[in-house]
N, C-alpha and C positions, 0 to 999 in steps of 0.2 A: 794707174788703172783704178777706176772708181765704179764698183758694181752696184752702188746704191742709186745711181741715176738710171733712168730708163730712156733710151738704150744706154748701156754701160759706156762710160767715158774712158777712152784709152788715149793717152798722150805718148807718142813714140817717135824717136828720131829714126826715120826710115833708112837714111844713108848709113848711119852707124850700125844699125841692125843688119843691113845687107853686108857691110864689111865684116861684121861678126860671123855671119854665115859663111862668107867667102874664106875666112880663116879656118873653117872646119868645125865650127860649133854645131853640136847636135841638140836642138831644142827638145824639151820634153813635150808631151802631148798638149798640155795646157799652153805652154809658150808657143807651140806651133799654131794652135788655134788663134791665139792673139796676133801672132805675126801674119797669119793668113788674113785675118779680119782687116788688118791695116794695110795689106798689100805688099808686105816685105817679101814674102815668098814669091809672089808674082814678079816683083822687080828683080829678085835674085835669079829667077828662071830666065827672064828676058836678058839680063846681063850675061848669063851663060850662053844664050844664043848669039850675043854680040861677040863674045870671045871665040865662038866657033865659026863666025863669019856668016851666020844665017840672017842676021839683022844688022842694020847700022845703029849707032847710038841714038840717032834722031828718031828712027822708027820705034825703038824700044821705049824711048821717053814718051813718044806720041801715044803708044798703046797703054803705057802706064798711066798717063794723064787722063786718057779716055776712061779707063777703068775706074780711076779715082773719082772722076766727076760722076760717073754712074753710081758708084757706091755712096757718095755724098748725097745724091738725089734720093736714093733708097732710104738712107738714114733720115733725111729731112722729111720725107713722106711719112715715115713711121712716127716721128716726133709730132708732125701735124695731125696724124690720126689719133695719137694719144691725147693731144690737146683737145681735139674735137670730142673724143669720148669723155674726157674729164669735164668739159663744158656741158655735155648732154647729161652726165650724171649729176652735176651740180644743179642744172635746171630741173631735173626730175625730183631731186631731193627738196628743192625749194617749193615745187608744186605740191608735193606730198605734205610738207610742213605747213603750207598755206591752207590746204584742205583740213588738216588737223586743227589748226587755229580757228578756222571758220566754224568747224563742228563744235569746238569748245565754246566759242562765243555764242553760238546758237543755243547750246545747252544751258549756258549761264543766263542768257536772256529768258529762256523758257522757265528756268528755275526761279528767276526774279519776278516774273509776271504772276504766277499763282500766289506767291507770298504777298505781293502788292494787292492783288484782287481780294485775297482773304482779309487783309488789313482794312480795305475799304468797306467790305461787307460787314465787318465787325463794327466799324464806326457807324455805318448806316443803321445797323440793328440796335446799337446802343442809344442812338438818338431817337429811334422810334419807340423803344421800350421805356425810355426815361419819361417820367411824368413832366408835363409842361408846367412851368412855374409861372403863374400869372398874378 
């Protein structure tokens, strides 16, 4: 179980977990949530139906496989949505940074122009005021 990834990564041996439940284990609330997320409780429930004769093993496996594919699709869409949000946030941050950089460049250029203009005016004034040497 790795809660640091989004969505959380859970690696679980479903068959061993079902065997554990069939032996009479009572999972805690947290363990029950994890087992439910990975489909262990569903498979345990379906195998109970097989024992009672309500389902065949093939039907139970088919239902479990269909549920598992649907669950994987939901997880994949969530991961895709998170990747899309991350890309949009990165693009927005890049755009904001570019605007700040452009603003800084414009301010720097504006600050450099008056200094250059003042320097040129001082040179022109100095040459006009200086007596000509002939």
